[in-house]
All heavy atoms as a GROMACS GRO file, in nm:
protein
  496
    1MET      N    1   2.562   0.106  -3.105
    1MET     CA    2   2.476   0.029  -3.017
    1MET      C    3   2.558  -0.084  -2.955
    1MET      O    4   2.628  -0.156  -3.024
    1MET     CB    5   2.356  -0.024  -3.096
    1MET     CG    6   2.262  -0.107  -3.012
    1MET     SD    7   2.124  -0.170  -3.106
    1MET     CE    8   2.005  -0.045  -3.070
    2SER      N    9   2.549  -0.102  -2.827
    2SER     CA   10   2.625  -0.205  -2.758
    2SER      C   11   2.551  -0.339  -2.760
    2SER      O   12   2.430  -0.345  -2.777
    2SER     CB   13   2.655  -0.162  -2.615
    2SER     OG   14   2.535  -0.151  -2.543
    3PHE      N   15   2.626  -0.443  -2.742
    3PHE     CA   16   2.572  -0.578  -2.742
    3PHE      C   17   2.489  -0.602  -2.616
    3PHE      O   18   2.530  -0.568  -2.506
    3PHE     CB   19   2.688  -0.679  -2.749
    3PHE     CG   20   2.644  -0.821  -2.742
    3PHE    CD1   21   2.577  -0.881  -2.847
    3PHE    CD2   22   2.670  -0.897  -2.629
    3PHE    CE1   23   2.536  -1.013  -2.840
    3PHE    CE2   24   2.629  -1.028  -2.621
    3PHE     CZ   25   2.563  -1.086  -2.727
    4ASP      N   26   2.372  -0.662  -2.633
    4ASP     CA   27   2.281  -0.692  -2.522
    4ASP      C   28   2.255  -0.843  -2.522
    4ASP      O   29   2.174  -0.893  -2.601
    4ASP     CB   30   2.151  -0.614  -2.538
    4ASP     CG   31   2.055  -0.632  -2.422
    4ASP    OD1   32   2.061  -0.734  -2.352
    4ASP    OD2   33   1.972  -0.542  -2.403
    5ALA      N   34   2.326  -0.914  -2.434
    5ALA     CA   35   2.316  -1.060  -2.431
    5ALA      C   36   2.174  -1.108  -2.404
    5ALA      O   37   2.126  -1.200  -2.470
    5ALA     CB   38   2.412  -1.117  -2.326
    6LEU      N   39   2.106  -1.048  -2.308
    6LEU     CA   40   1.969  -1.090  -2.276
    6LEU      C   41   1.876  -1.072  -2.395
    6LEU      O   42   1.794  -1.160  -2.426
    6LEU     CB   43   1.915  -1.012  -2.156
    6LEU     CG   44   1.965  -1.057  -2.019
    6LEU    CD1   45   1.917  -0.961  -1.911
    6LEU    CD2   46   1.920  -1.198  -1.989
    7LYS      N   47   1.889  -0.960  -2.463
    7LYS     CA   48   1.803  -0.933  -2.580
    7LYS      C   49   1.830  -1.034  -2.691
    7LYS      O   50   1.736  -1.087  -2.751
    7LYS     CB   51   1.829  -0.791  -2.629
    7LYS     CG   52   1.743  -0.750  -2.746
    7LYS     CD   53   1.769  -0.606  -2.786
    7LYS     CE   54   1.687  -0.567  -2.906
    7LYS     NZ   55   1.713  -0.430  -2.947
    8GLU      N   56   1.957  -1.062  -2.717
    8GLU     CA   57   1.992  -1.158  -2.822
    8GLU      C   58   1.944  -1.300  -2.788
    8GLU      O   59   1.894  -1.371  -2.874
    8GLU     CB   60   2.143  -1.158  -2.844
    8GLU     CG   61   2.196  -1.029  -2.903
    8GLU     CD   62   2.151  -1.004  -3.046
    8GLU    OE1   63   2.141  -1.102  -3.124
    8GLU    OE2   64   2.125  -0.888  -3.079
    9LEU      N   65   1.960  -1.339  -2.664
    9LEU     CA   66   1.915  -1.472  -2.623
    9LEU      C   67   1.764  -1.482  -2.627
    9LEU      O   68   1.709  -1.582  -2.675
    9LEU     CB   69   1.968  -1.505  -2.483
    9LEU     CG   70   2.120  -1.528  -2.475
    9LEU    CD1   71   2.167  -1.522  -2.331
    9LEU    CD2   72   2.158  -1.659  -2.541
   10ALA      N   73   1.695  -1.380  -2.580
   10ALA     CA   74   1.548  -1.380  -2.583
   10ALA      C   75   1.497  -1.384  -2.727
   10ALA      O   76   1.399  -1.454  -2.757
   10ALA     CB   77   1.494  -1.258  -2.510
   11ALA      N   78   1.564  -1.313  -2.816
   11ALA     CA   79   1.522  -1.313  -2.957
   11ALA      C   80   1.535  -1.452  -3.018
   11ALA      O   81   1.462  -1.486  -3.112
   11ALA     CB   82   1.606  -1.212  -3.036
   12ALA      N   83   1.626  -1.532  -2.965
   12ALA     CA   84   1.644  -1.669  -3.014
   12ALA      C   85   1.550  -1.768  -2.946
   12ALA      O   86   1.552  -1.887  -2.976
   12ALA     CB   87   1.789  -1.713  -2.995
   13GLY      N   88   1.469  -1.719  -2.851
   13GLY     CA   89   1.371  -1.805  -2.788
   13GLY      C   90   1.405  -1.853  -2.648
   13GLY      O   91   1.331  -1.934  -2.591
   14HIS      N   92   1.515  -1.807  -2.592
   14HIS     CA   93   1.547  -1.843  -2.455
   14HIS      C   94   1.449  -1.772  -2.361
   14HIS      O   95   1.412  -1.657  -2.385
   14HIS     CB   96   1.691  -1.803  -2.419
   14HIS     CG   97   1.794  -1.876  -2.499
   14HIS    ND1   98   1.842  -2.000  -2.464
   14HIS    CD2   99   1.857  -1.842  -2.614
   14HIS    CE1  100   1.931  -2.038  -2.553
   14HIS    NE2  101   1.942  -1.945  -2.644
   15ASN      N  102   1.408  -1.840  -2.256
   15ASN     CA  103   1.308  -1.788  -2.163
   15ASN      C  104   1.374  -1.762  -2.028
   15ASN      O  105   1.437  -1.850  -1.972
   15ASN     CB  106   1.195  -1.890  -2.148
   15ASN     CG  107   1.084  -1.843  -2.059
   15ASN    OD1  108   1.096  -1.746  -1.986
   15ASN    ND2  109   0.973  -1.914  -2.064
   16PHE      N  110   1.355  -1.641  -1.977
   16PHE     CA  111   1.414  -1.605  -1.849
   16PHE      C  112   1.310  -1.585  -1.740
   16PHE      O  113   1.340  -1.529  -1.635
   16PHE     CB  114   1.499  -1.478  -1.864
   16PHE     CG  115   1.605  -1.493  -1.969
   16PHE    CD1  116   1.593  -1.429  -2.090
   16PHE    CD2  117   1.714  -1.575  -1.948
   16PHE    CE1  118   1.690  -1.444  -2.187
   16PHE    CE2  119   1.811  -1.592  -2.044
   16PHE     CZ  120   1.799  -1.526  -2.164
   17LYS      N  121   1.190  -1.635  -1.764
   17LYS     CA  122   1.084  -1.623  -1.666
   17LYS      C  123   1.126  -1.693  -1.537
   17LYS      O  124   1.170  -1.807  -1.538
   17LYS     CB  125   0.955  -1.686  -1.720
   17LYS     CG  126   0.838  -1.673  -1.626
   17LYS     CD  127   0.714  -1.736  -1.687
   17LYS     CE  128   0.597  -1.722  -1.591
   17LYS     NZ  129   0.477  -1.784  -1.645
   18GLY      N  130   1.116  -1.624  -1.428
   18GLY     CA  131   1.151  -1.682  -1.299
   18GLY      C  132   1.296  -1.664  -1.260
   18GLY      O  133   1.335  -1.700  -1.150
   19ALA      N  134   1.377  -1.610  -1.350
   19ALA     CA  135   1.518  -1.588  -1.317
   19ALA      C  136   1.529  -1.474  -1.216
   19ALA      O  137   1.459  -1.373  -1.227
   19ALA     CB  138   1.597  -1.554  -1.444
   20ASN      N  139   1.617  -1.491  -1.119
   20ASN     CA  140   1.633  -1.385  -1.020
   20ASN      C  141   1.734  -1.281  -1.070
   20ASN      O  142   1.802  -1.304  -1.172
   20ASN     CB  143   1.674  -1.444  -0.884
   20ASN     CG  144   1.811  -1.507  -0.885
   20ASN    OD1  145   1.907  -1.455  -0.940
   20ASN    ND2  146   1.821  -1.623  -0.822
   21PRO      N  147   1.745  -1.168  -1.006
   21PRO     CA  148   1.834  -1.062  -1.052
   21PRO      C  149   1.980  -1.106  -1.067
   21PRO      O  150   2.048  -1.065  -1.162
   21PRO     CB  151   1.821  -0.953  -0.946
   21PRO     CG  152   1.684  -0.973  -0.890
   21PRO     CD  153   1.663  -1.122  -0.891
   22GLN      N  154   2.029  -1.190  -0.978
   22GLN     CA  155   2.166  -1.237  -0.988
   22GLN      C  156   2.186  -1.324  -1.112
   22GLN      O  157   2.289  -1.316  -1.179
   22GLN     CB  158   2.206  -1.315  -0.861
   22GLN     CG  159   2.214  -1.230  -0.737
   22GLN     CD  160   2.077  -1.208  -0.670
   22GLN    OE1  161   1.977  -1.270  -0.706
   22GLN    NE2  162   2.073  -1.119  -0.573
   23GLN      N  163   2.089  -1.408  -1.141
   23GLN     CA  164   2.098  -1.492  -1.261
   23GLN      C  165   2.094  -1.406  -1.386
   23GLN      O  166   2.172  -1.429  -1.480
   23GLN     CB  167   1.983  -1.594  -1.262
   23GLN     CG  168   1.996  -1.698  -1.154
   23GLN     CD  169   1.870  -1.780  -1.137
   23GLN    OE1  170   1.759  -1.730  -1.152
   23GLN    NE2  171   1.887  -1.908  -1.104
   24LEU      N  172   2.005  -1.308  -1.389
   24LEU     CA  173   1.996  -1.220  -1.505
   24LEU      C  174   2.126  -1.140  -1.523
   24LEU      O  175   2.170  -1.119  -1.636
   24LEU     CB  176   1.876  -1.126  -1.493
   24LEU     CG  177   1.740  -1.194  -1.501
   24LEU    CD1  178   1.629  -1.094  -1.471
   24LEU    CD2  179   1.719  -1.257  -1.638
   25GLU      N  180   2.185  -1.100  -1.414
   25GLU     CA  181   2.312  -1.026  -1.422
   25GLU      C  182   2.422  -1.114  -1.481
   25GLU      O  183   2.499  -1.070  -1.567
   25GLU     CB  184   2.353  -0.977  -1.283
   25GLU     CG  185   2.480  -0.895  -1.284
   25GLU     CD  186   2.517  -0.844  -1.146
   25GLU    OE1  187   2.430  -0.838  -1.057
   25GLU    OE2  188   2.634  -0.811  -1.127
   26ALA      N  189   2.428  -1.239  -1.437
   26ALA     CA  190   2.529  -1.332  -1.489
   26ALA      C  191   2.507  -1.358  -1.638
   26ALA      O  192   2.602  -1.356  -1.717
   26ALA     CB  193   2.526  -1.462  -1.411
   27ILE      N  194   2.382  -1.378  -1.676
   27ILE     CA  195   2.351  -1.405  -1.817
   27ILE      C  196   2.381  -1.281  -1.902
   27ILE      O  197   2.436  -1.292  -2.011
   27ILE     CB  198   2.205  -1.449  -1.833
   27ILE    CG1  199   2.184  -1.584  -1.764
   27ILE    CG2  200   2.165  -1.458  -1.980
   27ILE    CD1  201   2.038  -1.621  -1.745
   28SER      N  202   2.349  -1.164  -1.850
   28SER     CA  203   2.372  -1.042  -1.928
   28SER      C  204   2.520  -1.011  -1.945
   28SER      O  205   2.557  -0.934  -2.033
   28SER     CB  206   2.299  -0.923  -1.864
   28SER     OG  207   2.358  -0.891  -1.740
   29SER      N  208   2.605  -1.074  -1.865
   29SER     CA  209   2.750  -1.050  -1.878
   29SER      C  210   2.816  -1.144  -1.979
   29SER      O  211   2.937  -1.135  -2.000
   29SER     CB  212   2.818  -1.065  -1.741
   29SER     OG  213   2.820  -1.200  -1.702
   30LEU      N  214   2.738  -1.232  -2.042
   30LEU     CA  215   2.796  -1.322  -2.142
   30LEU      C  216   2.848  -1.243  -2.262
   30LEU      O  217   2.790  -1.141  -2.301
   30LEU     CB  218   2.691  -1.423  -2.190
   30LEU     CG  219   2.641  -1.523  -2.086
   30LEU    CD1  220   2.525  -1.604  -2.144
   30LEU    CD2  221   2.753  -1.613  -2.039
   31SER      N  222   2.954  -1.293  -2.321
   31SER     CA  223   3.011  -1.228  -2.439
   31SER      C  224   2.927  -1.262  -2.562
   31SER      O  225   2.846  -1.356  -2.561
   31SER     CB  226   3.154  -1.277  -2.461
   31SER     OG  227   3.154  -1.412  -2.504
   32GLN      N  228   2.951  -1.189  -2.668
   32GLN     CA  229   2.880  -1.215  -2.792
   32GLN      C  230   2.912  -1.354  -2.844
   32GLN      O  231   2.823  -1.424  -2.895
   32GLN     CB  232   2.916  -1.110  -2.897
   32GLN     CG  233   2.827  -1.113  -3.019
   32GLN     CD  234   2.841  -0.989  -3.104
   32GLN    OE1  235   2.922  -0.901  -3.076
   32GLN    NE2  236   2.763  -0.981  -3.208
   33GLU      N  237   3.034  -1.399  -2.828
   33GLU     CA  238   3.073  -1.533  -2.871
   33GLU      C  239   3.000  -1.641  -2.790
   33GLU      O  240   2.956  -1.742  -2.845
   33GLU     CB  241   3.225  -1.551  -2.858
   33GLU     CG  242   3.305  -1.466  -2.952
   33GLU     CD  243   3.321  -1.321  -2.908
   33GLU    OE1  244   3.297  -1.289  -2.789
   33GLU    OE2  245   3.354  -1.237  -2.994
   34GLU      N  246   2.986  -1.619  -2.660
   34GLU     CA  247   2.914  -1.715  -2.575
   34GLU      C  248   2.767  -1.721  -2.612
   34GLU      O  249   2.708  -1.830  -2.619
   34GLU     CB  250   2.930  -1.677  -2.428
   34GLU     CG  251   3.072  -1.696  -2.376
   34GLU     CD  252   3.098  -1.632  -2.242
   34GLU    OE1  253   3.042  -1.523  -2.214
   34GLU    OE2  254   3.175  -1.692  -2.164
   35VAL      N  255   2.707  -1.608  -2.639
   35VAL     CA  256   2.566  -1.604  -2.679
   35VAL      C  257   2.548  -1.672  -2.814
   35VAL      O  258   2.453  -1.750  -2.832
   35VAL     CB  259   2.514  -1.458  -2.683
   35VAL    CG1  260   2.378  -1.449  -2.749
   35VAL    CG2  261   2.509  -1.401  -2.541
   36THR      N  262   2.638  -1.649  -2.906
   36THR     CA  263   2.631  -1.715  -3.037
   36THR      C  264   2.638  -1.866  -3.020
   36THR      O  265   2.561  -1.940  -3.084
   36THR     CB  266   2.744  -1.665  -3.128
   36THR    OG1  267   2.730  -1.525  -3.148
   36THR    CG2  268   2.744  -1.736  -3.262
   37LEU      N  269   2.725  -1.913  -2.933
   37LEU     CA  270   2.737  -2.056  -2.908
   37LEU      C  271   2.609  -2.113  -2.846
   37LEU      O  272   2.557  -2.216  -2.891
   37LEU     CB  273   2.856  -2.085  -2.816
   37LEU     CG  274   2.875  -2.231  -2.776
   37LEU    CD1  275   2.902  -2.318  -2.898
   37LEU    CD2  276   2.988  -2.243  -2.677
   38LEU      N  277   2.556  -2.045  -2.745
   38LEU     CA  278   2.431  -2.091  -2.681
   38LEU      C  279   2.316  -2.094  -2.781
   38LEU      O  280   2.236  -2.190  -2.783
   38LEU     CB  281   2.396  -2.004  -2.562
   38LEU     CG  282   2.486  -2.020  -2.440
   38LEU    CD1  283   2.454  -1.913  -2.336
   38LEU    CD2  284   2.471  -2.158  -2.380
   39ASN      N  285   2.306  -1.992  -2.865
   39ASN     CA  286   2.199  -1.989  -2.964
   39ASN      C  287   2.216  -2.100  -3.067
   39ASN      O  288   2.117  -2.160  -3.111
   39ASN     CB  289   2.191  -1.852  -3.031
   39ASN     CG  290   2.129  -1.749  -2.940
   39ASN    OD1  291   2.060  -1.781  -2.843
   39ASN    ND2  292   2.152  -1.622  -2.970
   40SER      N  293   2.339  -2.129  -3.102
   40SER     CA  294   2.366  -2.237  -3.197
   40SER      C  295   2.326  -2.372  -3.138
   40SER      O  296   2.263  -2.454  -3.205
   40SER     CB  297   2.514  -2.237  -3.233
   40SER     OG  298   2.547  -2.349  -3.311
   41ILE      N  299   2.362  -2.394  -3.013
   41ILE     CA  300   2.324  -2.519  -2.945
   41ILE      C  301   2.172  -2.530  -2.936
   41ILE      O  302   2.114  -2.636  -2.964
   41ILE     CB  303   2.388  -2.527  -2.806
   41ILE    CG1  304   2.540  -2.539  -2.818
   41ILE    CG2  305   2.329  -2.643  -2.725
   41ILE    CD1  306   2.615  -2.517  -2.689
   42LYS      N  307   2.106  -2.422  -2.898
   42LYS     CA  308   1.959  -2.423  -2.888
   42LYS      C  309   1.896  -2.458  -3.022
   42LYS      O  310   1.803  -2.538  -3.030
   42LYS     CB  311   1.906  -2.289  -2.837
   42LYS     CG  312   1.754  -2.288  -2.821
   42LYS     CD  313   1.705  -2.154  -2.775
   42LYS     CE  314   1.556  -2.150  -2.748
   42LYS     NZ  315   1.471  -2.227  -2.835
   43GLN      N  316   1.946  -2.396  -3.127
   43GLN     CA  317   1.890  -2.421  -3.260
   43GLN      C  318   1.906  -2.568  -3.299
   43GLN      O  319   1.812  -2.629  -3.351
   43GLN     CB  320   1.960  -2.332  -3.363
   43GLN     CG  321   1.905  -2.346  -3.502
   43GLN     CD  322   1.975  -2.255  -3.602
   43GLN    OE1  323   2.088  -2.210  -3.579
   43GLN    NE2  324   1.910  -2.229  -3.712
   44ARG      N  325   2.020  -2.626  -3.271
   44ARG     CA  326   2.042  -2.768  -3.304
   44ARG      C  327   1.950  -2.857  -3.222
   44ARG      O  328   1.893  -2.954  -3.274
   44ARG     CB  329   2.187  -2.806  -3.279
   44ARG     CG  330   2.280  -2.746  -3.385
   44ARG     CD  331   2.421  -2.790  -3.367
   44ARG     NE  332   2.432  -2.934  -3.385
   44ARG     CZ  333   2.539  -3.004  -3.350
   44ARG    NH1  334   2.641  -2.946  -3.294
   44ARG    NH2  335   2.542  -3.134  -3.369
   45LEU      N  336   1.936  -2.829  -3.093
   45LEU     CA  337   1.849  -2.911  -3.010
   45LEU      C  338   1.702  -2.895  -3.049
   45LEU      O  339   1.627  -2.992  -3.049
   45LEU     CB  340   1.869  -2.877  -2.862
   45LEU     CG  341   2.004  -2.918  -2.804
   45LEU    CD1  342   2.018  -2.864  -2.662
   45LEU    CD2  343   2.022  -3.068  -2.807
   46ASP      N  344   1.662  -2.773  -3.081
   46ASP     CA  345   1.524  -2.749  -3.122
   46ASP      C  346   1.490  -2.823  -3.251
   46ASP      O  347   1.375  -2.864  -3.270
   46ASP     CB  348   1.498  -2.599  -3.143
   46ASP     CG  349   1.487  -2.523  -3.013
   46ASP    OD1  350   1.478  -2.585  -2.904
   46ASP    OD2  351   1.488  -2.398  -3.019
   47SER      N  352   1.588  -2.841  -3.338
   47SER     CA  353   1.560  -2.907  -3.466
   47SER      C  354   1.570  -3.060  -3.458
   47SER      O  355   1.529  -3.129  -3.550
   47SER     CB  356   1.655  -2.855  -3.574
   47SER     OG  357   1.788  -2.892  -3.546
   48ALA      N  358   1.622  -3.111  -3.345
   48ALA     CA  359   1.632  -3.256  -3.328
   48ALA      C  360   1.496  -3.314  -3.290
   48ALA      O  361   1.432  -3.266  -3.198
   48ALA     CB  362   1.736  -3.289  -3.222
   49GLU      N  363   1.456  -3.417  -3.362
   49GLU     CA  364   1.324  -3.475  -3.339
   49GLU      C  365   1.312  -3.549  -3.207
   49GLU      O  366   1.204  -3.554  -3.148
   49GLU     CB  367   1.289  -3.570  -3.453
   49GLU     CG  368   1.268  -3.500  -3.585
   49GLU     CD  369   1.233  -3.596  -3.697
   49GLU    OE1  370   1.185  -3.707  -3.667
   49GLU    OE2  371   1.254  -3.559  -3.813
   50ASP      N  372   1.420  -3.606  -3.159
   50ASP     CA  373   1.412  -3.689  -3.040
   50ASP      C  374   1.455  -3.616  -2.913
   50ASP      O  375   1.474  -3.678  -2.809
   50ASP     CB  376   1.495  -3.816  -3.057
   50ASP     CG  377   1.641  -3.787  -3.087
   50ASP    OD1  378   1.672  -3.672  -3.122
   50ASP    OD2  379   1.723  -3.880  -3.076
   51VAL      N  380   1.467  -3.485  -2.918
   51VAL     CA  381   1.505  -3.406  -2.802
   51VAL      C  382   1.383  -3.329  -2.754
   51VAL      O  383   1.321  -3.256  -2.830
   51VAL     CB  384   1.620  -3.308  -2.834
   51VAL    CG1  385   1.652  -3.221  -2.713
   51VAL    CG2  386   1.742  -3.385  -2.879
   52VAL      N  387   1.349  -3.345  -2.626
   52VAL     CA  388   1.234  -3.277  -2.568
   52VAL      C  389   1.284  -3.176  -2.465
   52VAL      O  390   1.363  -3.212  -2.378
   52VAL     CB  391   1.138  -3.376  -2.501
   52VAL    CG1  392   1.020  -3.305  -2.437
   52VAL    CG2  393   1.090  -3.479  -2.601
   53PRO      N  394   1.242  -3.050  -2.475
   53PRO     CA  395   1.288  -2.950  -2.378
   53PRO      C  396   1.249  -2.987  -2.236
   53PRO      O  397   1.141  -3.039  -2.212
   53PRO     CB  398   1.217  -2.822  -2.421
   53PRO     CG  399   1.174  -2.845  -2.561
   53PRO     CD  400   1.152  -2.993  -2.574
   54HIS      N  401   1.336  -2.959  -2.144
   54HIS     CA  402   1.309  -2.979  -2.001
   54HIS      C  403   1.198  -2.884  -1.958
   54HIS      O  404   1.195  -2.769  -1.998
   54HIS     CB  405   1.436  -2.951  -1.920
   54HIS     CG  406   1.417  -2.962  -1.773
   54HIS    ND1  407   1.406  -3.084  -1.710
   54HIS    CD2  408   1.404  -2.869  -1.677
   54HIS    CE1  409   1.390  -3.064  -1.582
   54HIS    NE2  410   1.388  -2.935  -1.558
   55GLY      N  411   1.106  -2.930  -1.879
   55GLY     CA  412   1.000  -2.844  -1.828
   55GLY      C  413   0.885  -2.822  -1.923
   55GLY      O  414   0.809  -2.728  -1.906
   56VAL      N  415   0.870  -2.908  -2.023
   56VAL     CA  416   0.758  -2.892  -2.116
   56VAL      C  417   0.626  -2.902  -2.042
   56VAL      O  418   0.534  -2.826  -2.066
   56VAL     CB  419   0.766  -2.996  -2.229
   56VAL    CG1  420   0.638  -2.998  -2.310
   56VAL    CG2  421   0.885  -2.967  -2.319
   57ASP      N  422   0.616  -2.995  -1.949
   57ASP     CA  423   0.492  -3.016  -1.876
   57ASP      C  424   0.482  -2.933  -1.750
   57ASP      O  425   0.376  -2.921  -1.692
   57ASP     CB  426   0.476  -3.164  -1.840
   57ASP     CG  427   0.463  -3.251  -1.964
   57ASP    OD1  428   0.402  -3.205  -2.062
   57ASP    OD2  429   0.516  -3.363  -1.963
   58ALA      N  430   0.593  -2.878  -1.706
   58ALA     CA  431   0.595  -2.797  -1.584
   58ALA      C  432   0.680  -2.673  -1.608
   58ALA      O  433   0.786  -2.682  -1.669
   58ALA     CB  434   0.653  -2.878  -1.468
   59PRO      N  435   0.634  -2.559  -1.563
   59PRO     CA  436   0.712  -2.437  -1.585
   59PRO      C  437   0.844  -2.441  -1.508
   59PRO      O  438   0.854  -2.504  -1.402
   59PRO     CB  439   0.621  -2.327  -1.531
   59PRO     CG  440   0.528  -2.395  -1.437
   59PRO     CD  441   0.513  -2.536  -1.488
   60LEU      N  442   0.942  -2.375  -1.564
   60LEU     CA  443   1.072  -2.366  -1.500
   60LEU      C  444   1.078  -2.244  -1.411
   60LEU      O  445   1.012  -2.145  -1.436
   60LEU     CB  446   1.182  -2.357  -1.605
   60LEU     CG  447   1.195  -2.477  -1.698
   60LEU    CD1  448   1.296  -2.446  -1.807
   60LEU    CD2  449   1.238  -2.599  -1.620
   61SER      N  450   1.158  -2.250  -1.311
   61SER     CA  451   1.176  -2.136  -1.222
   61SER      C  452   1.322  -2.098  -1.217
   61SER      O  453   1.401  -2.168  -1.155
   61SER     CB  454   1.125  -2.171  -1.082
   61SER     OG  455   1.150  -2.063  -0.995
   62GLY      N  456   1.358  -1.991  -1.285
   62GLY     CA  457   1.495  -1.942  -1.283
   62GLY      C  458   1.594  -2.031  -1.352
   62GLY      O  459   1.712  -2.031  -1.321
   63ALA      N  460   1.550  -2.109  -1.450
   63ALA     CA  461   1.639  -2.199  -1.519
   63ALA      C  462   1.674  -2.144  -1.656
   63ALA      O  463   1.597  -2.071  -1.717
   63ALA     CB  464   1.573  -2.336  -1.534
   64PHE      N  465   1.789  -2.179  -1.703
   64PHE     CA  466   1.834  -2.138  -1.835
   64PHE      C  467   1.857  -2.262  -1.917
   64PHE      O  468   1.969  -2.308  -1.932
   64PHE     CB  469   1.960  -2.054  -1.821
   64PHE     CG  470   2.011  -2.000  -1.950
   64PHE    CD1  471   1.937  -1.909  -2.020
   64PHE    CD2  472   2.132  -2.038  -2.000
   64PHE    CE1  473   1.982  -1.856  -2.139
   64PHE    CE2  474   2.180  -1.988  -2.119
   64PHE     CZ  475   2.105  -1.897  -2.190
   65VAL      N  476   1.750  -2.324  -1.962
   65VAL     CA  477   1.755  -2.443  -2.043
   65VAL      C  478   1.654  -2.429  -2.154
   65VAL      O  479   1.569  -2.341  -2.152
   65VAL     CB  480   1.726  -2.571  -1.961
   65VAL    CG1  481   1.831  -2.593  -1.855
   65VAL    CG2  482   1.589  -2.566  -1.897
   66TRP      N  483   1.659  -2.518  -2.250
   66TRP     CA  484   1.563  -2.510  -2.359
   66TRP      C  485   1.489  -2.638  -2.373
   66TRP      O  486   1.513  -2.742  -2.359
   66TRP     CB  487   1.629  -2.469  -2.491
   66TRP     CG  488   1.756  -2.542  -2.516
   66TRP    CD1  489   1.773  -2.661  -2.578
   66TRP    CD2  490   1.887  -2.500  -2.474
   66TRP    NE1  491   1.904  -2.695  -2.580
   66TRP    CE2  492   1.976  -2.600  -2.517
   66TRP    CE3  493   1.936  -2.393  -2.408
   66TRP    CZ2  494   2.111  -2.591  -2.496
   66TRP    CZ3  495   2.071  -2.385  -2.385
   66TRP    CH2  496   2.158  -2.484  -2.430
   0.00000   0.00000   0.00000
């Protein structure tokens, strides 16, 4: 089975709602090491009490942030 960056990122809670095909293509081309790093950063930020995700009150459009 080959590595699927989008699937791995989505499983970690990254949201791609509103991403256009070019953005999804770029994200899907990330290496396994890059995805591991992004997921690690997300996990650390999610566990920080004083960090609030961007777009909590407003939906994001094609953004890759947490």
